BATI-193315 format. One line per field, with one value per residue (C-alpha): residue number from 1; residue in one letter; x, y, z. Coordinates in nm, 2 decimals. Layout:
% BATI-193315
resi	NUM;...;
resn	A;...;
east	X;...;
north	Y;...;
up	Z;...;
% end
This chain:
% BATI-193315
resi	1;2;3;4;5;6;7;8;9;10;11;12;13;14;15;16;17;18;19;20;21;22;23;24;25;26;27;28;29;30;31;32;33;34;35;36;37;38;39;40;41;42;43;44;45;46;47;48;49;50;51;52;53;54;55;56;57;58;59;60;61;62;63;64;65;66;67;68;69;70;71;72;73;74;75;76;77;78;79;80;81;82;83;84;85;86;87;88;89;90;91;92;93;94;95;96;97;98;99;100;101;102;103;104;105;106;107;108;109;110;111;
resn	X;X;X;X;X;X;X;X;X;X;X;X;X;X;X;X;X;X;X;X;X;X;X;X;X;X;X;X;X;X;X;X;X;X;X;X;X;X;X;X;X;X;X;X;X;X;X;X;X;X;X;X;X;X;X;X;X;X;X;X;X;X;X;X;X;X;X;X;X;X;X;X;X;X;X;X;X;X;X;X;X;X;X;X;X;X;X;X;X;X;X;X;X;X;X;X;X;X;X;X;X;X;X;X;X;X;X;X;X;X;X;
east	9.66;9.76;10.08;9.93;9.53;9.63;9.87;9.76;9.86;9.69;9.36;9.39;9.40;9.13;8.92;9.07;8.95;8.56;8.56;8.66;8.41;8.15;8.16;8.18;7.89;7.66;7.73;7.69;7.32;7.34;7.52;7.24;7.15;7.54;7.70;7.98;8.27;8.09;8.05;8.45;8.55;8.34;8.50;8.86;8.74;8.67;8.98;9.16;8.99;9.13;9.45;9.41;9.24;9.58;9.83;9.66;9.65;10.00;10.07;9.81;10.03;10.34;10.23;10.07;10.41;10.46;10.09;9.84;9.53;9.70;9.74;9.34;9.22;9.40;9.34;8.92;8.97;9.13;8.89;8.61;8.83;8.85;8.51;8.42;8.70;8.99;9.38;9.38;9.22;9.51;9.39;9.01;9.13;9.31;8.95;8.79;9.04;9.06;8.64;8.62;8.86;8.66;8.34;8.55;8.66;8.25;8.14;8.46;8.37;7.95;7.89;
north	-19.00;-18.72;-18.82;-18.52;-18.65;-19.00;-18.99;-19.14;-18.83;-18.59;-18.80;-18.84;-18.42;-18.40;-18.62;-18.44;-18.13;-18.22;-18.38;-18.09;-17.90;-18.12;-18.08;-17.69;-17.66;-17.91;-17.69;-17.37;-17.36;-17.40;-17.09;-16.88;-17.08;-17.09;-16.92;-16.72;-16.97;-17.23;-16.93;-16.88;-17.23;-17.20;-16.93;-17.09;-17.43;-17.25;-17.08;-17.43;-17.53;-17.23;-17.37;-17.68;-17.58;-17.31;-17.58;-17.74;-17.49;-17.41;-17.77;-17.75;-17.46;-17.62;-17.94;-17.78;-17.76;-18.00;-18.21;-18.09;-18.17;-18.02;-17.69;-17.75;-17.72;-17.41;-17.19;-17.35;-17.24;-16.89;-16.84;-16.83;-16.65;-16.35;-16.39;-16.24;-16.01;-16.21;-16.23;-16.60;-16.81;-16.72;-16.35;-16.51;-16.68;-16.42;-16.21;-16.50;-16.49;-16.15;-16.16;-16.44;-16.28;-15.94;-16.19;-16.35;-15.99;-15.84;-16.18;-16.08;-15.76;-15.81;-15.82;
up	-24.52;-24.21;-23.97;-23.77;-23.76;-23.71;-23.46;-23.10;-22.90;-23.14;-23.10;-22.72;-22.71;-22.92;-22.67;-22.41;-22.55;-22.64;-22.27;-22.13;-22.32;-22.28;-21.90;-21.94;-22.16;-21.92;-21.63;-21.84;-21.85;-21.46;-21.40;-21.26;-20.97;-20.92;-20.58;-20.68;-20.59;-20.83;-21.10;-21.03;-21.08;-21.37;-21.55;-21.45;-21.64;-21.94;-21.92;-21.88;-22.21;-22.40;-22.26;-22.39;-22.74;-22.77;-22.73;-22.97;-23.19;-23.19;-23.27;-23.57;-23.66;-23.65;-23.82;-24.10;-24.23;-24.31;-24.32;-24.59;-24.41;-24.08;-24.30;-24.42;-24.09;-23.96;-24.28;-24.22;-23.81;-23.93;-24.21;-23.93;-23.69;-23.98;-24.02;-23.62;-23.70;-23.55;-23.73;-23.58;-23.36;-23.11;-23.12;-23.07;-22.81;-22.65;-22.67;-22.53;-22.20;-22.17;-22.13;-21.88;-21.69;-21.69;-21.61;-21.28;-21.19;-21.17;-20.99;-20.73;-20.69;-20.61;-20.27;
% end
């Protein structure tokens, strides 16, 4: 068994990430009808989700040194990141944050 994935804290974190994702996904379809303030909040919510994912990925990476299932998960995640042209998930998430910040700036610049 995986000590990492069996941890109550890890399960709580995964549940929290999933709940946050669901909330964001449900609102994304409403973007065209959102006010500027609502769009900017949505962007901040997306950045908050990425922060949670970064924290989890860091913990996963640390656990991969001692936990085979964590290592396998990290390797699968990085393989997917590589398929999209990124070195690892951290680099991918940093690119997502930059894109979100550009979108926020475009929204702010609109009059």
